[in-house]
C-alpha positions, 0 to 999 in steps of 0.5 A: 200633705194638703194639710201639712203644706197649709201649716207650712203656709201659715207659718210662713205667713206669720214670719212675714207679718212678725218681721213687718211688725219688728220693722214698723216697731224699729221704726216708730221706736227710732222716731219716739227716741228723736222725739224724747231727745227733741222734746229735752232740748226745747224743754231747756229752753222753755224752762231758761235759767241763769247761767255763769257766763264763759268768758275769753271764747265764743266757743262753747262745748255742749254737755248733751249729744245734739239729735239729728237735725229735722224741721217740725214739719217734716217731723209732724208729717212723717207716719200720717197713717198711724193714729196713735203716733200722731196724737203722741206727736201732737201732745208733745209738740203741738201745732204750729198753724196758729203761731203767729209768723212775721216773716223774715228769719225763723228768730226775732230778737227783739229786745235787749233790756239793760236791767239794773238790780236797784235801778229802772231799766233801759230798753233798746229796741232791736226791731228798727235803726240799730246804728243809734245805740253805738253813738248814744251812750245810756248813763250807768252808775259805777259798781251797779249790779245788772242782768242783761235780758233777751226778748226774742220769739221763735215762729216757724220751727224749734231752734236748738242751742242758741247762744249771745256773745259780747265783747266789751271795747274801752278807747278801741282795746277789749276789755271784757268779753263773755257768752251766754248759752241760751237755749233750745226753744219750741215756736210760739206766738208769745215772746220768750224772755232769758236773763243773764244771771247778775254782773257788777259794772267796772267802778272808780277812776280807772273804771269809770268812762265810756264803752262798746258792746260788740253783740252778736245773737246765734245758734248751735247752726252757726245762724247769725240771727242779729249783730249790732253794738251799744254803748254806755257810759259808767258815771259816779251816780246815775244821771 
């Protein structure tokens, strides 16, 4: 009888241990799945590609399901007693300990660059007085091809679905509207640079004149990192 009791006890302990291991395995698998989704989004932003602007609306639809939101620090601190999982997360996410923190918002938009294909660039420094850009238009040549570049930093937590919106006005009437999916990015000290596809300026008698652009930089969580206005003047040639 004692022998049978020992066997039964061992079987019970084995079941308990197996159940515990299954629960731990399931927990780890959920965390790893989150990590995979998290890294998929960040890699979209680490290798930015120029994508066509969507015009006429500020509402964008995402072509991939967003993972449940979790800040980077919480993700790194979970399962701190699991050495293999900690090493795996470090390999994927890196460390934010050495990332420069300039204060302010998590995402810092440093500059917008108006970049003609065959002419020198115009850089708008967005770290100072923004009001000057609306009242001091820069001159551009009619029909010129150009890109918009955005220079920014992510400094504390990964950010999902950064977007750039702009609405273009002439004499108070909106004549164009576009948005760009900038992407998802991880924190790092170096600046990120996003550039739009090539676009073309208006041309001809009706196209020449002064334009005001209302811009906004935001993300999937509706955080607005910057809103500002700037202007340009379309003329026959560069001046």
